[in-house]
All heavy atoms as an XYZ file, in Angstrom:
1058
protein
N      28.779     93.247    132.019
C      27.809     93.100    133.079
C      26.517     93.799    132.672
O      26.536     94.960    132.287
C      28.358     93.721    134.368
C      27.356     93.756    135.483
S      28.036     94.392    137.008
C      28.854     92.937    137.586
N      25.425     93.102    132.745
C      24.140     93.666    132.384
C      23.629     94.523    133.535
O      23.662     94.126    134.694
C      23.151     92.540    132.094
C      21.831     93.030    131.582
C      20.933     91.874    131.220
C      19.625     92.412    130.684
N      18.710     91.363    130.339
N      23.169     95.699    133.221
C      22.647     96.614    134.229
C      21.156     96.383    134.419
O      20.399     96.305    133.465
C      22.909     98.051    133.785
O      22.354     98.946    134.703
N      20.735     96.247    135.659
C      19.318     96.156    135.983
C      19.122     96.546    137.442
O      20.052     96.502    138.225
C      18.766     94.755    135.716
C      19.281     93.731    136.671
N      20.496     93.117    136.517
C      18.748     93.215    137.802
C      20.679     92.252    137.513
N      19.659     92.296    138.297
N      17.945     96.949    137.754
C      17.629     97.301    139.134
C      16.733     96.238    139.730
O      15.712     95.873    139.147
C      16.926     98.664    139.203
C      17.882     99.806    138.976
O      19.000     99.767    139.465
N      17.454    100.806    138.241
N      17.107     95.740    140.898
C      16.271     94.786    141.602
C      15.099     95.539    142.230
O      15.279     96.635    142.750
C      17.068     94.129    142.729
C      17.933     92.986    142.329
C      18.554     92.398    143.584
C      19.049     91.011    143.342
N      19.607     90.423    144.563
N      13.913     94.957    142.219
C      12.780     95.606    142.890
C      13.027     95.665    144.402
O      13.640     94.765    144.985
C      11.594     94.692    142.575
C      12.049     93.758    141.518
C      13.542     93.729    141.557
N      12.535     96.719    145.040
C      12.717     96.880    146.485
C      12.135     95.711    147.271
O      12.694     95.311    148.294
C      12.108     98.198    146.970
C      13.041     99.365    146.752
O      14.228     99.196    146.478
N      12.521    100.557    146.885
N      11.027     95.152    146.815
C      10.408     94.027    147.521
C      11.370     92.844    147.585
O      11.477     92.164    148.600
C       9.101     93.600    146.831
C       8.042     94.668    146.763
C       8.304     95.730    145.692
O       8.840     95.418    144.605
O       7.988     96.901    145.954
N      12.061     92.581    146.492
C      13.031     91.488    146.438
C      14.210     91.774    147.366
O      14.677     90.897    148.085
C      13.514     91.320    144.997
C      14.397     90.117    144.761
C      14.827     90.000    143.305
O      14.068     90.404    142.409
O      15.939     89.488    143.088
N      14.678     93.006    147.358
C      15.809     93.399    148.204
C      15.458     93.344    149.680
O      16.274     92.953    150.506
C      16.287     94.805    147.846
S      17.100     94.891    146.254
N      14.248     93.740    150.029
C      13.830     93.767    151.433
C      13.905     92.380    152.058
O      14.218     92.233    153.233
C      12.414     94.331    151.552
C      12.097     94.877    152.917
C      10.803     95.652    152.905
C      11.062     96.977    153.573
N       9.933     97.863    153.592
N      13.657     91.350    151.258
C      13.709     89.978    151.754
C      15.148     89.509    151.954
O      15.421     88.692    152.810
C      13.006     89.030    150.770
C      11.522     89.259    150.670
C      10.925     88.372    149.590
C       9.477     88.736    149.350
N       8.920     88.050    148.176
N      16.058     90.017    151.141
C      17.438     89.534    151.148
C      18.380     90.343    152.040
O      19.440     89.858    152.411
C      17.986     89.523    149.720
N      18.006     91.578    152.378
C      18.902     92.467    153.119
C      18.438     92.651    154.556
O      17.250     92.521    154.854
C      18.960     93.842    152.438
C      19.430     93.874    150.991
C      19.265     95.275    150.414
C      20.880     93.416    150.886
N      19.373     92.996    155.424
C      19.012     93.369    156.788
C      18.316     94.730    156.729
O      18.454     95.455    155.731
C      20.253     93.484    157.693
O      21.042     94.609    157.260
C      21.091     92.200    157.686
N      17.586     95.123    157.775
C      16.968     96.455    157.765
C      17.990     97.581    157.547
O      17.707     98.536    156.813
C      16.306     96.554    159.139
C      15.991     95.128    159.493
C      17.157     94.338    158.943
N      19.170     97.482    158.151
C      20.207     98.507    157.973
C      20.702     98.529    156.526
O      20.872     99.592    155.932
C      21.373     98.260    158.931
C      22.551     99.198    158.727
C      22.339    100.625    159.217
O      21.219    100.976    159.617
O      23.300    101.403    159.192
N      20.941     97.359    155.949
C      21.367     97.298    154.550
C      20.296     97.884    153.636
O      20.611     98.630    152.714
C      21.674     95.850    154.135
C      22.948     95.313    154.711
C      23.122     93.843    154.390
O      22.187     93.042    154.489
N      24.339     93.482    153.996
N      19.043     97.572    153.893
C      17.967     98.095    153.057
C      17.918     99.618    153.154
O      17.797    100.312    152.151
C      16.616     97.487    153.456
C      15.504     97.888    152.541
C      15.292     97.218    151.344
C      14.685     98.962    152.848
C      14.278     97.596    150.469
C      13.666     99.354    151.984
C      13.465     98.669    150.794
N      18.028    100.157    154.363
C      18.002    101.607    154.559
C      19.125    102.291    153.801
O      18.935    103.307    153.144
C      18.099    101.938    156.055
C      17.950    103.430    156.371
C      18.160    103.718    157.846
N      19.529    103.506    158.270
C      20.543    104.338    158.006
N      20.341    105.429    157.303
N      21.747    104.069    158.445
N      20.322    101.710    153.859
C      21.480    102.301    153.187
C      21.429    102.064    151.682
O      21.547    102.997    150.893
C      22.797    101.744    153.783
C      23.993    102.125    152.931
C      22.980    102.244    155.217
N      21.234    100.837    151.275
C      21.380    100.469    149.866
C      20.180    100.826    148.998
O      20.345    101.128    147.818
C      21.688     98.976    149.753
C      22.993     98.601    150.455
S      23.349     96.841    150.383
C      23.966     96.726    148.699
N      18.986    100.796    149.539
C      17.796    101.064    148.730
C      17.186    102.436    149.013
O      16.518    102.999    148.176
C      16.746     99.970    148.940
C      17.256     98.573    148.627
C      17.939     98.440    147.283
N      17.014     98.638    146.185
C      17.339     98.580    144.909
N      18.578     98.325    144.554
N      16.444     98.784    143.980
N      17.429    102.966    150.229
C      16.877    104.277    150.573
C      17.960    105.349    150.619
O      17.714    106.445    151.097
C      16.124    104.180    151.903
C      14.924    103.237    151.825
C      14.218    103.027    153.149
O      14.830    103.253    154.221
O      13.037    102.612    153.113
N      19.163    104.993    150.173
C      20.298    105.917    150.068
C      20.700    106.526    151.413
O      21.024    107.699    151.521
C      20.028    107.007    149.040
C      19.780    106.447    147.653
C      19.515    107.530    146.653
C      19.106    106.957    145.327
N      20.159    106.733    144.419
N      20.684    105.690    152.442
C      21.101    106.135    153.761
C      22.608    106.036    153.919
O      23.337    105.701    152.979
N      23.066    106.314    155.118
C      24.484    106.200    155.457
C      24.591    105.545    156.827
O      23.870    105.928    157.743
C      25.152    107.597    155.511
O      25.010    108.213    154.245
C      26.631    107.496    155.858
N      25.480    104.579    156.954
C      25.680    103.978    158.264
C      26.505    104.943    159.121
O      27.265    105.755    158.579
C      26.371    102.615    158.142
C      27.790    102.684    157.626
C      28.386    101.320    157.303
O      27.713    100.300    157.472
O      29.537    101.297    156.865
N      26.373    104.863    160.435
C      27.165    105.756    161.285
C      28.661    105.517    161.070
O      29.093    104.378    160.871
C      26.754    105.361    162.704
C      25.430    104.683    162.551
C      25.467    104.017    161.202
N      29.470    106.588    161.092
C      30.913    106.409    160.915
C      31.494    105.522    162.011
O      31.006    105.517    163.139
C      31.474    107.832    160.985
C      30.428    108.638    161.655
C      29.115    107.972    161.356
N      32.521    104.781    161.655
C      33.269    103.894    162.555
C      32.432    102.742    163.103
O      32.800    102.129    164.089
C      33.922    104.690    163.697
C      34.841    105.763    163.195
C      34.427    107.079    163.147
C      36.115    105.449    162.731
C      35.261    108.074    162.655
C      36.954    106.437    162.237
C      36.524    107.753    162.202
N      31.293    102.433    162.474
C      30.420    101.369    162.972
C      30.459    100.107    162.110
O      30.001     99.060    162.555
C      28.977    101.871    163.048
O      28.459    102.091    161.747
N      30.975    100.191    160.900
C      30.896     99.084    159.958
C      31.842     97.939    160.265
O      32.997     98.144    160.654
N      31.363     96.721    160.066
C      32.168     95.533    160.376
C      33.359     95.358    159.435
O      34.313     94.674    159.772
C      31.308     94.279    160.374
C      30.743     93.940    159.016
C      29.914     92.683    159.035
C      29.385     92.450    157.639
N      29.088     91.126    157.322
N      33.332     95.981    158.258
C      34.443     95.818    157.312
C      35.405     97.006    157.309
O      36.361     97.020    156.538
C      33.902     95.584    155.896
C      33.119     94.280    155.728
C      32.502     94.206    154.341
C      34.012     93.081    155.993
N      35.180     97.970    158.188
C      36.038     99.153    158.233
C      37.507     98.783    158.416
O      38.374     99.300    157.727
C      35.589    100.094    159.355
C      36.452    101.331    159.571
C      36.480    102.216    158.336
C      35.942    102.117    160.776
N      37.777     97.869    159.322
C      39.166     97.500    159.620
C      39.584     96.172    158.991
O      40.586     95.580    159.414
C      39.378     97.465    161.135
C      39.110     98.794    161.784
N      39.889     99.895    161.563
C      38.110     99.191    162.605
C      39.403    100.925    162.230
N      38.325    100.525    162.876
N      38.840     95.704    158.004
C      39.175     94.443    157.323
C      40.515     94.581    156.612
O      40.698     95.472    155.799
C      38.085     94.077    156.316
C      38.343     92.786    155.562
C      38.469     91.595    156.478
O      37.484     91.238    157.142
O      39.579     91.022    156.525
N      41.463     93.697    156.948
C      42.813     93.783    156.383
C      43.205     92.558    155.557
O      44.257     92.526    154.953
C      43.829     93.958    157.512
C      43.557     95.169    158.381
C      44.663     96.154    158.299
C      44.488     97.264    159.299
N      43.911     98.451    158.735
N      42.345     91.529    155.549
C      42.678     90.330    154.783
C      42.646     90.621    153.286
O      41.998     91.555    152.839
C      41.701     89.201    155.108
C      41.804     88.703    156.540
C      40.734     87.695    156.855
N      39.420     88.359    156.833
C      38.262     87.717    156.860
N      38.217     86.396    156.885
N      37.125     88.392    156.852
N      43.318     89.785    152.545
C      43.352     89.896    151.091
C      42.082     89.285    150.518
O      41.694     88.183    150.908
C      44.588     89.158    150.563
O      44.642     89.217    149.178
N      41.426     90.021    149.625
C      40.211     89.478    149.039
C      39.458     90.488    148.215
O      39.987     91.523    147.815
N      38.184     90.184    147.996
C      37.312     91.001    147.153
C      36.108     91.464    147.963
O      35.485     90.682    148.679
C      36.829     90.177    145.948
C      35.970     90.930    144.979
S      36.749     92.360    144.198
C      38.090     91.591    143.294
N      35.793     92.740    147.822
C      34.596     93.319    148.425
C      33.522     93.312    147.340
O      33.706     93.883    146.273
C      34.875     94.741    148.918
C      35.831     94.775    150.078
C      37.200     94.798    149.859
C      35.363     94.760    151.381
C      38.091     94.825    150.926
C      36.249     94.788    152.456
C      37.610     94.815    152.224
N      32.416     92.651    147.637
C      31.328     92.476    146.679
C      30.093     93.242    147.140
O      29.969     93.571    148.317
C      30.968     90.999    146.557
C      32.089     90.150    145.988
C      31.678     88.664    145.960
N      32.640     87.870    145.240
C      32.614     87.680    143.915
N      31.669     88.217    143.186
N      33.532     86.936    143.329
N      29.183     93.468    146.221
C      27.911     94.095    146.563
C      27.143     93.138    147.478
O      26.977     91.957    147.156
C      27.110     94.376    145.297
S      25.463     95.051    145.625
N      26.674     93.642    148.615
C      25.937     92.808    149.563
C      24.585     92.383    149.019
O      24.020     91.394    149.471
C      25.764     93.555    150.887
N      24.062     93.094    148.028
C      22.748     92.761    147.477
C      22.807     91.738    146.347
O      21.961     90.857    146.263
C      22.046     94.025    146.981
N      23.818     91.844    145.475
C      23.822     90.969    144.294
C      25.125     90.191    144.095
O      25.193     89.330    143.231
C      23.510     91.771    143.036
S      24.836     92.889    142.522
N      26.160     90.507    144.849
C      27.412     89.765    144.738
C      28.394     90.262    143.697
O      29.454     89.667    143.507
N      28.084     91.352    142.998
C      28.998     91.874    141.978
C      30.340     92.252    142.612
O      30.383     92.795    143.718
C      28.394     93.101    141.295
N      31.436     91.951    141.920
C      32.769     92.334    142.401
C      32.918     93.843    142.288
O      32.764     94.415    141.210
C      33.850     91.657    141.556
C      33.971     90.186    141.794
C      35.163     89.567    141.082
O      35.803     90.244    140.239
O      35.447     88.402    141.370
N      33.221     94.491    143.421
C      33.302     95.945    143.433
C      34.703     96.489    143.703
O      35.212     97.295    142.931
C      32.326     96.513    144.469
C      30.854     96.190    144.232
C      30.011     96.671    145.415
C      30.375     96.809    142.934
N      35.329     96.060    144.799
C      36.626     96.616    145.192
C      37.558     95.521    145.695
O      37.154     94.665    146.468
C      36.451     97.657    146.306
C      35.591     98.817    145.916
C      34.242     98.829    146.221
C      36.119     99.887    145.217
C      33.432     99.896    145.851
C      35.321    100.957    144.834
C      33.979    100.959    145.159
N      38.803     95.590    145.275
C      39.826     94.657    145.737
C      40.451     95.197    147.026
O      40.594     96.417    147.196
C      40.906     94.511    144.664
O      42.024     93.827    145.197
N      40.847     94.295    147.885
C      41.541     94.705    149.115
C      42.864     95.400    148.792
O      43.377     96.151    149.615
C      41.796     93.490    150.007
O      42.620     92.552    149.334
N      43.388     95.175    147.594
C      44.661     95.792    147.190
C      44.587     97.314    147.144
O      45.615     97.986    147.229
C      45.099     95.289    145.808
C      45.371     93.795    145.793
O      45.643     93.221    146.872
O      45.300     93.202    144.701
N      43.386     97.879    146.988
C      43.245     99.338    146.883
C      42.490     99.937    148.079
O      42.126    101.102    148.068
C      42.567     99.764    145.560
C      43.426     99.357    144.358
C      41.165     99.186    145.444
N      42.292     99.134    149.127
C      41.633     99.621    150.345
C      42.667    100.340    151.200
O      43.818     99.932    151.280
C      41.022     98.456    151.119
C      40.214     98.888    152.335
C      39.581     97.676    153.006
C      38.667     98.071    154.135
N      39.346     98.544    155.319
N      42.233    101.428    151.839
C      43.125    102.141    152.751
C      42.308    102.784    153.864
O      41.096    102.920    153.764
C      43.963    103.189    151.997
C      43.175    104.371    151.492
C      43.175    105.572    152.180
C      42.439    104.284    150.319
C      42.448    106.664    151.717
C      41.712    105.369    149.841
C      41.719    106.565    150.554
N      42.988    103.155    154.938
C      42.335    103.797    156.070
C      42.340    105.303    155.845
O      43.362    105.962    155.991
C      43.046    103.448    157.374
C      42.338    104.021    158.591
O      41.281    104.668    158.444
O      42.857    103.830    159.712
N      41.187    105.845    155.495
C      41.067    107.281    155.228
C      40.785    108.061    156.511
O      40.720    109.282    156.481
C      39.950    107.543    154.220
O      38.702    107.160    154.786
N      40.578    107.347    157.610
C      40.257    107.935    158.914
C      38.943    108.719    158.876
O      38.734    109.633    159.661
C      41.414    108.802    159.417
C      42.690    107.993    159.606
C      43.873    108.813    160.082
O      43.726    110.031    160.335
O      44.957    108.222    160.208
N      38.056    108.356    157.943
C      36.757    109.012    157.832
C      35.654    108.214    158.511
O      34.562    108.729    158.723
C      36.368    109.215    156.358
O      36.307    107.931    155.726
C      37.360    110.119    155.635
N      35.913    106.931    158.809
C      34.908    106.100    159.450
C      34.210    105.116    158.541
O      33.345    104.358    158.971
N      34.571    105.124    157.253
C      33.990    104.183    156.290
C      35.110    103.539    155.494
O      36.162    104.154    155.276
C      33.046    104.912    155.325
C      31.825    105.455    155.982
C      30.663    104.788    156.261
C      31.637    106.783    156.469
N      29.771    105.626    156.876
C      30.348    106.863    157.023
C      32.443    107.925    156.493
C      29.832    108.022    157.591
C      31.929    109.085    157.064
C      30.640    109.121    157.602
N      34.918    102.306    155.018
C      35.924    101.701    154.152
C      36.190    102.597    152.944
O      35.248    103.129    152.341
C      35.287    100.379    153.721
C      34.296    100.066    154.795
C      33.767    101.413    155.243
N      37.451    102.774    152.612
C      37.827    103.627    151.481
C      38.712    102.865    150.521
O      39.552    102.066    150.933
C      38.553    104.879    151.982
O      37.674    105.679    152.744
N      38.520    103.151    149.244
C      39.242    102.478    148.165
C      39.666    103.535    147.151
O      38.992    104.552    146.989
C      38.332    101.457    147.473
C      37.701    100.468    148.419
C      36.505    100.758    149.061
C      38.314     99.256    148.676
C      35.921     99.857    149.939
C      37.735     98.337    149.554
C      36.539     98.642    150.184
N      40.769    103.284    146.441
C      41.226    104.257    145.443
C      40.609    104.030    144.062
O      40.640    104.938    143.240
C      42.764    104.253    145.307
O      43.199    102.938    144.981
C      43.434    104.716    146.591
N      40.041    102.863    143.822
C      39.445    102.573    142.515
C      38.613    101.299    142.604
O      38.902    100.418    143.414
C      40.531    102.389    141.452
N      37.591    101.169    141.757
C      36.830     99.916    141.710
C      37.671     98.795    141.105
O      38.610     99.061    140.342
C      35.651    100.238    140.792
C      35.689    101.687    140.511
C      37.054    102.182    140.854
N      37.321     97.566    141.420
C      38.012     96.412    140.831
C      37.775     96.400    139.320
O      38.654     96.053    138.547
C      37.517     95.116    141.456
N      36.590     96.786    138.921
C      36.231     96.894    137.505
C      35.281     98.075    137.394
O      34.176     98.045    137.944
C      35.556     95.609    137.028
C      35.225     95.644    135.558
O      34.950     96.688    134.975
N      35.229     94.475    134.939
N      35.702     99.115    136.705
C      34.910    100.352    136.589
C      33.528    100.076    135.993
O      32.578    100.808    136.245
C      35.696    101.372    135.743
C      35.016    102.691    135.510
C      34.753    103.446    136.813
N      34.095    104.703    136.544
C      32.795    104.863    136.392
N      31.978    103.842    136.473
N      32.273    106.050    136.156
N      33.386     98.998    135.233
C      32.101     98.649    134.641
C      31.090     98.124    135.666
O      29.918     97.974    135.350
C      32.294     97.609    133.530
C      33.052     98.153    132.333
C      32.336     99.324    131.664
O      31.118     99.223    131.417
O      33.008    100.341    131.400
N      31.534     97.832    136.880
C      30.634     97.285    137.892
C      30.019     98.359    138.777
O      29.163     98.048    139.617
C      31.360     96.264    138.765
C      31.735     95.034    138.014
N      32.205     93.909    138.650
C      31.713     94.720    136.698
C      32.462     92.974    137.751
N      32.164     93.450    136.558
N      30.477     99.602    138.634
C      29.913    100.693    139.428
C      29.401    101.790    138.496
O      29.867    101.934    137.365
C      30.915    101.296    140.433
C      31.380    100.267    141.444
C      32.091    101.930    139.731
N      28.423    102.521    138.989
C      27.893    103.656    138.243
C      28.021    104.887    139.126
O      27.760    104.827    140.337
C      26.432    103.399    137.887
C      25.875    104.408    136.928
C      24.522    103.984    136.359
O      23.965    102.966    136.781
O      24.040    104.704    135.478
N      28.443    105.993    138.534
C      28.600    107.248    139.259
C      27.489    108.195    138.828
O      27.224    108.346    137.634
C      29.971    107.865    138.969
C      31.177    106.973    139.264
C      32.468    107.707    138.934
C      31.179    106.497    140.705
N      26.833    108.825    139.813
C      25.706    109.710    139.539
C      25.829    110.969    140.381
O      26.256    110.910    141.535
C      24.384    109.028    139.916
C      24.126    107.724    139.232
C      22.854    107.092    139.783
C      22.578    105.756    139.129
N      21.371    105.130    139.654
N      25.411    112.096    139.817
C      25.399    113.345    140.577
C      24.383    113.228    141.708
O      23.286    112.712    141.533
C      25.039    114.516    139.666
C      25.103    115.840    140.383
C      24.785    117.018    139.478
O      24.458    116.802    138.296
O      24.864    118.139    139.963
N      24.764    113.697    142.894
C      23.910    113.647    144.080
C      23.922    115.032    144.724
O      24.953    115.468    145.238
C      24.436    112.587    145.052
C      23.654    112.532    146.361
O      22.645    113.245    146.515
O      24.075    111.761    147.249
N      22.790    115.715    144.687
C      22.698    117.051    145.284
C      21.810    117.044    146.533
O      21.319    118.094    146.958
C      22.159    118.075    144.260
O      20.897    117.618    143.779
C      23.132    118.251    143.094
N      21.619    115.880    147.128
C      20.791    115.778    148.333
C      21.504    116.402    149.537
O      22.726    116.578    149.536
C      20.460    114.311    148.622
O      21.634    113.584    148.912
N      20.745    116.728    150.541
C      21.263    117.269    151.811
C      22.055    118.562    151.616
O      22.977    118.852    152.386
C      22.111    116.227    152.553
C      21.411    114.925    152.743
N      20.338    114.767    153.588
C      21.608    113.705    152.176
C      19.906    113.516    153.546
N      20.656    112.854    152.697
N      21.745    119.315    150.577
C      22.402    120.596    150.347
C      23.861    120.493    149.936
O      24.615    121.454    150.063
N      24.275    119.320    149.469
C      25.667    119.105    149.053
C      25.709    118.693    147.593
O      24.726    118.199    147.051
C      26.317    118.000    149.895
C      26.447    118.305    151.351
S      27.218    116.933    152.243
C      25.774    115.978    152.692
N      26.856    118.859    146.990
C      27.076    118.374    145.628
C      28.134    117.281    145.706
O      29.295    117.554    146.021
C      27.554    119.514    144.725
O      27.761    119.022    143.431
N      27.707    116.036    145.480
C      28.605    114.889    145.584
C      28.368    113.962    144.402
O      27.424    114.136    143.645
C      28.356    114.110    146.877
C      28.451    114.934    148.126
C      28.099    114.148    149.362
N      26.664    113.850    149.392
C      26.072    113.117    150.323
N      26.766    112.576    151.293
N      24.786    112.892    150.295
N      29.221    112.949    144.306
C      29.053    111.908    143.296
C      28.714    110.610    144.029
O      29.510    110.103    144.829
C      30.332    111.726    142.437
C      30.727    113.038    141.761
C      30.121    110.608    141.420
C      29.714    113.575    140.770
N      27.528    110.088    143.745
C      27.061    108.846    144.357
C      27.656    107.656    143.612
O      27.795    107.680    142.393
C      25.537    108.785    144.289
C      24.962    107.500    144.840
C      23.470    107.364    144.596
O      22.909    108.108    143.768
O      22.869    106.482    145.228
N      27.991    106.603    144.350
C      28.466    105.348    143.773
C      27.367    104.314    143.967
O      26.905    104.093    145.085
C      29.764    104.854    144.470
C      30.255    103.566    143.825
C      30.839    105.918    144.454
N      26.939    103.706    142.862
C      25.940    102.641    142.934
C      26.477    101.388    142.250
O      27.379    101.459    141.416
C      24.601    103.047    142.262
O      24.835    103.274    140.879
C      23.994    104.275    142.906
N      25.902    100.253    142.611
C      26.229     98.994    141.945
C      25.513     99.005    140.597
O      24.291     99.175    140.541
C      25.761     97.813    142.786
S      25.971     96.221    141.965
N      26.254     98.839    139.542
C      25.655     98.889    138.210
C      24.745     97.687    137.961
O      23.785     97.770    137.214
C      26.743     98.952    137.141
C      26.202     99.327    135.781
C      27.299     99.702    134.836
C      26.750    100.213    133.529
N      27.828    100.632    132.640
N      25.017     96.574    138.609
C      24.216     95.373    138.363
C      22.839     95.451    139.014
O      21.845     95.097    138.392
C      24.946     94.125    138.863
C      24.158     92.851    138.599
C      25.002     91.612    138.716
O      26.006     91.490    138.031
N      24.601     90.703    139.582
N      22.764     95.909    140.270
C      21.466     95.884    140.956
C      20.940     97.271    141.306
O      19.819     97.394    141.797
C      21.526     95.003    142.194
S      22.517     95.676    143.545
N      21.733     98.315    141.094
C      21.275     99.675    141.359
C      21.368    100.120    142.799
O      20.923    101.204    143.138
N      21.948     99.311    143.667
C      22.034     99.668    145.081
C      23.020    100.799    145.341
O      24.093    100.856    144.747
C      22.452     98.449    145.906
O      21.430     97.481    145.911
N      22.640    101.671    146.281
C      23.520    102.750    146.735
C      24.658    102.136    147.542
O      24.435    101.304    148.419
C      22.722    103.729    147.609
C      23.554    104.739    148.308
N      24.072    105.843    147.674
C      23.970    104.805    149.595
C      24.762    106.562    148.550
N      24.711    105.944    149.722
N      25.892    102.557    147.239
C      27.059    102.047    147.954
C      27.714    103.112    148.814
O      28.183    102.837    149.916
C      28.093    101.513    146.956
C      27.613    100.413    146.014
C      28.654    100.136    144.929
C      27.275     99.149    146.795
N      27.794    104.334    148.321
C      28.469    105.419    149.022
C      28.710    106.575    148.076
O      27.908    106.820    147.160
N      29.841    107.263    148.249
C      30.189    108.416    147.413
C      31.665    108.379    147.055
O      32.454    107.694    147.717
C      29.849    109.720    148.136
C      28.380    109.924    148.294
N      27.680    109.426    149.369
C      27.469    110.539    147.498
C      26.396    109.731    149.231
N      26.246    110.414    148.110
N      32.033    109.119    146.023
C      33.431    109.203    145.601
C      33.863    110.668    145.691
O      33.096    111.571    145.371
C      33.639    108.614    144.182
C      32.889    109.379    143.135
C      35.111    108.535    143.834
N      35.102    110.879    146.169
C      35.625    112.224    146.394
C      37.015    112.379    145.784
O      37.742    111.405    145.629
C      35.700    112.515    147.900
C      34.380    112.378    148.604
C      34.034    111.202    149.258
C      33.471    113.421    148.610
C      32.823    111.061    149.906
C      32.242    113.295    149.259
C      31.924    112.111    149.907
N      37.387    113.619    145.520
C      38.714    113.943    144.978
C      39.659    114.398    146.084
O      40.410    115.351    145.912
C      38.606    115.081    143.944
C      38.004    114.622    142.646
O      38.338    113.519    142.184
O      37.179    115.372    142.090
N      39.633    113.746    147.220
C      40.439    114.217    148.347
C      41.336    113.124    148.943
O      41.407    112.948    150.146
C      39.540    114.802    149.433
C      38.576    113.769    150.027
O      38.526    112.623    149.526
O      37.868    114.113    150.984
N      42.020    112.412    148.059
C      42.941    111.382    148.537
C      44.053    112.009    149.371
O      44.520    113.112    149.062
C      43.579    110.644    147.360
C      42.748    109.570    146.684
C      43.494    109.027    145.479
C      42.424    108.450    147.634
N      44.517    111.306    150.398
C      45.676    111.805    151.137
C      46.900    111.830    150.215
O      46.970    111.063    149.247
C      45.855    110.799    152.273
C      44.965    109.658    151.978
C      43.993    110.073    150.924
N      47.876    112.704    150.488
C      49.039    112.863    149.592
C      49.737    111.554    149.228
O      50.097    111.347    148.073
C      49.972    113.782    150.378
C      49.073    114.537    151.292
C      47.943    113.605    151.628
N      49.888    110.636    150.184
C      50.594    109.380    149.884
C      49.804    108.491    148.931
O      50.367    107.676    148.219
C      50.949    108.614    151.164
C      49.771    108.064    151.941
C      49.113    109.060    152.895
O      49.476    110.245    152.902
O      48.217    108.630    153.635
N      48.486    108.646    148.898
C      47.642    107.880    147.976
C      47.429    108.628    146.660
O      47.250    108.014    145.616
C      46.284    107.569    148.609
C      46.360    106.589    149.744
C      46.679    105.228    149.210
C      46.848    104.210    150.303
N      47.388    102.967    149.803
N      47.419    109.949    146.699
C      47.155    110.752    145.504
C      48.174    110.497    144.406
O      47.845    110.507    143.228
C      47.119    112.233    145.867
N      49.421    110.225    144.786
C      50.458    109.981    143.779
C      50.198    108.686    143.009
O      50.694    108.505    141.914
C      51.846    109.987    144.414
C      52.080    108.866    145.394
C      53.442    108.968    146.046
C      53.587    107.868    147.068
N      54.656    108.092    147.986
N      49.394    107.779    143.600
C      49.047    106.526    142.923
C      47.894    106.729    141.936
O      47.584    105.846    141.161
C      48.629    105.468    143.954
C      49.707    105.105    144.945
C      49.176    104.234    146.071
O      48.062    103.677    145.947
O      49.878    104.117    147.087
N      47.246    107.872    142.007
C      46.092    108.140    141.147
C      44.816    107.642    141.783
O      44.812    107.082    142.866
N      43.710    107.863    141.102
C      42.428    107.421    141.610
C      41.734    108.475    142.440
O      42.134    109.633    142.471
N      40.685    108.038    143.100
C      39.863    108.899    143.938
C      39.590    108.165    145.243
O      39.975    107.012    145.398
C      38.556    109.224    143.229
C      38.752    109.990    141.926
C      37.423    110.273    141.259
C      37.589    110.984    139.943
N      37.907    112.384    140.064
N      38.907    108.824    146.175
C      38.538    108.155    147.427
C      37.086    107.698    147.318
O      36.162    108.476    147.368
C      38.705    109.085    148.631
C      38.294    108.398    149.945
C      38.605    109.231    151.156
N      37.897    110.491    151.183
C      36.699    110.693    151.747
N      36.057    109.689    152.323
N      36.146    111.889    151.725
N      36.919    106.394    147.115
C      35.599    105.786    147.103
C      35.255    105.463    148.550
O      35.853    104.575    149.157
C      35.592    104.513    146.249
C      35.671    104.795    144.769
C      36.875    105.141    144.161
C      34.534    104.736    143.978
C      36.947    105.409    142.805
C      34.588    105.005    142.618
C      35.804    105.344    142.046
O      35.861    105.607    140.701
N      34.344    106.215    149.114
C      33.930    106.096    150.509
C      32.647    105.263    150.520
O      31.587    105.738    150.101
C      33.702    107.504    151.057
S      33.319    107.562    152.802
N      32.755    104.019    150.969
C      31.683    103.043    150.782
C      31.152    102.562    152.132
O      31.923    102.267    153.053
C      32.207    101.842    149.960
C      32.852    102.310    148.652
C      31.086    100.834    149.713
C      31.923    103.037    147.692
N      29.840    102.470    152.249
C      29.225    101.947    153.468
C      29.595    100.479    153.633
O      29.421     99.678    152.706
C      27.698    102.078    153.385
C      27.245    103.507    153.490
O      27.241    104.082    154.572
N      26.861    104.090    152.366
N      30.088    100.140    154.797
C      30.493     98.766    155.083
C      29.336     97.781    154.907
O      29.520     96.689    154.365
C      31.034     98.695    156.519
O      31.484     97.412    156.828
N      28.144     98.174    155.328
C      27.003     97.245    155.239
C      26.567     96.992    153.804
O      25.822     96.052    153.542
C      25.837     97.725    156.091
S      24.999     99.188    155.481
N      27.042     97.801    152.856
C      26.722     97.590    151.441
C      27.662     96.582    150.798
O      27.515     96.240    149.633
C      26.791     98.917    150.685
N      28.638     96.102    151.574
C      29.650     95.202    151.058
C      29.607     93.827    151.725
O      29.245     93.706    152.894
C      31.049     95.799    151.304
C      31.341     97.153    150.679
C      32.676     97.686    151.183
C      31.329     97.057    149.162
N      29.997     92.836    150.978
C      30.242     91.487    151.493
C      31.691     91.184    151.160
O      32.149     91.516    150.060
C      29.318     90.473    150.837
N      32.428     90.594    152.090
C      33.847     90.328    151.860
C      34.088     88.854    151.558
O      33.554     87.987    152.250
C      34.680     90.751    153.071
C      36.137     90.524    152.890
C      36.890     91.330    152.034
C      36.790     89.484    153.543
C      38.225     91.121    151.858
C      38.148     89.270    153.356
C      38.867     90.087    152.506
N      34.871     88.605    150.524
C      35.264     87.250    150.145
C      36.780     87.155    150.225
O      37.481     87.794    149.438
C      34.774     86.938    148.739
C      35.109     85.543    148.267
C      34.570     85.327    146.866
O      33.384     84.998    146.729
O      35.350     85.504    145.904
N      37.271     86.400    151.198
C      38.723     86.283    151.382
C      39.346     85.517    150.234
O      38.800     84.532    149.745
C      39.037     85.582    152.711
C      40.507     85.562    153.041
C      40.793     85.006    154.423
O      39.886     84.401    155.037
O      41.942     85.163    154.877
N      40.519     85.995    149.799
C      41.302     85.330    148.756
C      42.063     84.181    149.416
O      42.718     84.366    150.415
C      42.294     86.335    148.162
C      42.565     86.124    146.706
C      43.503     87.193    146.147
N      42.761     88.410    145.784
C      43.184     89.647    146.020
N      44.323     89.852    146.619
N      42.478     90.675    145.651
N      41.960     83.004    148.833
C      42.673     81.855    149.415
C      43.813     81.403    148.536
O      43.928     81.739    147.401
C      41.720     80.661    149.619
O      41.069     80.367    148.398
C      40.719     80.979    150.686
């Protein structure tokens, strides 16, 4: 996958104001507000800005944090992890490697039943995702 950043002007035309705020201005949607939080169908979660495959429903779980959570990306090459020290915290930001959009953060705090499977908790803004049901 070739890495490139879409210009903000291009993204502003394609995204809703909430998506633009989250994905291009590194915002966060309010917890428990996202339309994909409780999505249980089988399928692929893609980047809402460019369509890159990001997370499979097979690794989605309810972390009870208010945002969709996944234990691993569908393809590690489709996401980029970056140090984020904003808001007085030290976190790891998750971005779409194809378009550079902010998706959320990744944490080392999986619940015990998930920790044995390996991986991390990818806490992703619902509005940064588009869902494609597997048929």
